[in-house]
C-alpha positions in Angstrom: 63.7 37.8 -31.5 60.5 39.6 -32.7 57.1 39.7 -31.2 55.9 36.9 -33.5 58.8 34.7 -32.5 58.3 35.3 -28.8 54.6 34.4 -29.0 55.2 31.1 -30.6 58.5 30.1 -29.1 58.6 26.7 -27.4 58.2 26.8 -23.7 61.1 25.3 -21.8 60.1 22.6 -19.3 61.2 23.5 -15.8 62.5 20.2 -14.4 62.0 19.9 -10.6 64.4 17.6 -9.0 63.2 14.3 -7.6 64.2 13.2 -4.1 63.7 9.4 -3.5 63.6 10.1 0.3 60.4 12.1 -0.2 58.8 10.8 -3.4 58.4 7.6 -5.4 58.0 7.4 -9.2 54.5 6.7 -10.3 52.7 6.0 -13.6 49.0 7.1 -13.1 46.7 5.4 -15.6 43.2 6.7 -16.3 40.4 4.0 -15.9 38.2 5.3 -18.7 40.7 6.5 -21.3 43.9 4.7 -20.4 45.8 8.0 -20.4 49.2 7.6 -18.8 50.8 10.4 -16.8 54.3 10.0 -15.2 55.1 11.8 -12.0 56.0 11.4 -8.4 53.9 10.6 -5.3 54.8 12.1 -2.0 55.5 9.3 0.5 54.0 11.2 3.5 50.7 12.6 2.1 50.2 10.8 -1.2 50.1 14.0 -3.2 50.8 13.3 -6.9 53.1 15.7 -8.8 52.5 15.3 -12.5 55.6 15.6 -14.7 54.7 14.4 -18.2 52.1 12.7 -20.4 53.2 9.3 -21.6 51.9 8.2 -25.0 54.7 5.8 -26.0 57.5 3.6 -24.6 59.9 6.2 -25.9 58.4 8.9 -23.7 58.5 6.6 -20.7 62.2 5.9 -21.4 62.7 9.7 -21.6 61.1 10.2 -18.2 63.3 7.5 -16.7 66.4 9.1 -18.3 65.6 12.6 -17.1 65.0 11.7 -13.5 67.4 8.7 -13.3 64.6 6.3 -12.5 64.7 2.5 -13.0 61.7 1.5 -15.1 61.1 -1.5 -12.8 60.7 0.8 -9.7 57.8 2.8 -11.2 54.6 2.1 -9.3 51.4 2.0 -11.4 48.2 3.4 -10.0 44.8 3.9 -11.5 42.9 7.2 -11.5 39.2 7.5 -12.0 
């Protein structure tokens, strides 16, 4: 792979495991723009760990598949 190829190669997404004992799946929705971000909220301190931007149902399905999350168990919160 040459210099040009390495500069524009797709970055691999580092997938951090999800532990349901420590975190819960969350869909954070922006109040002004309606932007949706899927991630995990720490059950102890409430810290939100952003995983991926959601722009369609297909992407939400991908999030659920990647992390073995039931769509019904995703908590929706608003961010402002």
